[in-house]
N, C-alpha and C positions, 0 to 999 in steps of 0.2 A: 638602551635602558640606563646606561651609566649617568645620563643627564639627571636621573633621580637622586644622585649622590652629590653632596657638596664637597668642596675641597677638604673641609674638616672631616667629613665622613671617610674620605680616601686616606687621609693621614691617620685616622683612628684605626683603619683596617691594617695599615702597615705596622703600627705600634702593637696592635693585637697579636699579629703573627710573631713579631720579634719577642714580645714578653711571654707568649705562650710557650715558646721553645726554651726559654730560660727557667721556667718553673721547675721545682724539684719533682722528679718522678715519684709516683706513689701507687703505682699499680692500676690506676684508673685514669679517667680524663683529668688533667691537671686542674685543680680547683681555681687557679687564677684565670683559666680560660672561661669557666662558667661564670665567674664573677664579672669578667670583662664583657661577656656576651650580654649580661643583664644591664650593663651600662650602654653598650652599643645599640641594643634594641630594648628600650625600657620595658621591663617585665616584672611580674610578681615572683616568678620562679623559672629556673632554667635547669633542665635535666639531661642526663646522659644515661641511656637505658639500653641494655642488651639482654635478650632472652632467647631461650631454646624452647620453642613451642612443643616439640615432640616429647621433651622431658618435663615440660611444665615447670621450668626453672627460670627465675630472673638471675642471670649471671652477674649483672651489675645494675643497680638502681640508685643512681647518684643525683642528688638535687641540691641546688642553692635556692633557698626560699627566704626572701626578705633578710638576707644576711646570715641565715642559719644553714648549716651544712648537714646533709643527711646522706648516709651511704649504707646500702644493703648489698651483700654479695652472696651468690649461690643460695638464693632464697627459693625454696620449693614450696609451692602451695597448690597441690593438685585439685583442691576443692574450689579454688577461686573461679567465679563465673567468667573471668577475663578470657580464659583459654577457649571457651565456646563462643565468645562474642567478638573478639578483636578482628577476625577476618571479615566479618559482615559489616563492621563499622567502617563506613566508606573512606575516611581519611587514613585509617590504619591499613586497610586492605588495598589501597590504591596501587602501590608499587607491585604487588603480586598480581593484581588484575591486569595491569597495563604493561608490565615489564619496565616501567620508568622508575628507576631507583635513584635518580639524581635530582628530580624536581623538588622544590620546597612547596608543601601544601599547607593550607589552612583549613580549619573546621568550616569556615564560612565559604570555602570553595564548594562544599557539598550540602550544607544545611543552613537554613535560616535558624534563628534562635528558637522559635517554637518547634521546628522540626527536630533540632538537636535535643531539646528537652524530652521529646517523645521516643527517642531511640532506645532500644533495649540496653545498649552499652551504658548510657547515662543513667537509666532507671535501675538496672540490676547491679551496676557497679557503684551506685550512689556517688557517681562522679559529678563534681560541680560543673555548672555550665560556664566553662572558661572559654576565652578566645585562645586558641592554640595554633602554633605554627610548628611544623616538624619536617625533618629531612632525614633520609636514610644515609648511613655510612656503610662502606663495604665491610663484610665479615665472612666467616666461614659458612659453607652451605648448611642450611637448616636453622640458621640463627638470624635474628633481626637486631640491628644496632641503629639507634636513632638519637638525634639531638632534638629536644622538645623545649619550646618556649611558651610560657603561659601568661595571660593577663586575666585576672578574675573579674575586674570591673573596668569600666571606661571603654574607650574606643577600641575597635578591632585593629589588628596589625595592618600596616600599609604596604603598598608595593615597594616603597623604599626599604621597609623592614625585610620583605621577602628577598629583595635583591642583595642586601647585606648578607643574609644567611646563605644565599646561593653562592655568592663570591667566596665566602669563608669555607664552604663545604670541603673542598679538597685540602685546605690548610688545616681544618679541624682534624681530618683523617690523618694527615702527616704528623701533626702535633701529637695525636694519640699514639701513633706508631713509634714516634721518637721516644715518648715517655715509656712505652712498653719495652722498647729495646734497652733503654737505660736501666729500667727497673729489673729486667731479667738478665741483663748483661749480654744481650744478643747483638752481634755486630751488624752494621748496615751493609747489605750487599746490593749490587745493581741487579737488574733483571737477568742480564746475560751471565753474570757471575753465579747467580743462583741456578740458572739452567745448567751450567757446566758442573757445578757441585752436585746437583741432583743426579746427573748422569754418571759422574765419577763415583758417587755413593752406591750406584747400582753395579759397580765393577767394570764399567766400560773403560777401554783404553783411550788415550788421547786421540788416536787416529779415528776410533769409532765415534767419539764425541764430535770431532771435527766434521765428519761426514754427516752426522745427524743434524748439526746446527749450521751446516754450510759455511764453516769458517776454516781457517788454516790450523794446522797442529800447533804452530808457533803462537797463534792467538789463544788457543786452549791453554797452553802453558802459561801465557801471560795472565789470563784470567785466574788460573789456579794460584799463581804467585800473589796476586792481589787478595784472593781469599785467605791465603795463609798469613799475609801481612795483617789483615783486618781481624782475623780470629786469634792470632798469636800462636797458632799451632803449625806443625810442619808435615802433617799427613792428611790425606783425603778422609780417612776414617775418623780422625779426631775432629776435623772441620765439620763433617756431616753430623757427627754426634752432637756438636754444639749448636748447629743451626737448624737442622731438619725438624726437631721436635717443636720448634717455635715458628713454623712457617706462617701461621696466621698473623704474626706481628712483623715479619720481614718482607712479605709480599708487597711490592711497590704499588702505587695507586694506578 
């Protein structure tokens, strides 16, 4: 499928990742990333949205629309029809129905334009009939986190556009996590270092951790030394207190 991408596309993807990591952390997806996405995949708006359906709260509702930036956080609207409609709207409910949380989907994968106009989601939400492409990013259980790209008029997205977003998906997640770590002051730990720290926080000895993870006691000590170096503290308790509350932003992809 990479034959759909030109050399210019590939160079742009590399630049996108490099610039996204350099942007200043602001507690949400870096604005430079959304701006760059709208250039890589020409669009009228690009959004980064995370919500908790059980609480009926939009944790983040972040958009770039024709150069304008909009950000809502912890917006609770229990009366919105969205909460009753989103699961039955085929593009939104696709990942939950199939278990496929990685694929990029388009509205046109599920509906023709007349069918889209007749869906309760579009009617009750007074949603414009946009061309939309969306992809899920990992998040905590019970939450949904998505990148959405819209075109109001003109042609639908192409397979080239889908491929660009698919290739960028893991990088978007990593850029978001890096921004969160910088914003919250959370050190970056490897999966194994995190495993060791979590067991140490439970009061397990080095020997017990080694048995559970099938590694040597010396390797446990080495992982803890790395944890201490990265957190700047010298005890298991202090390291756990710094890292554990923010596991949603230190979990690797």
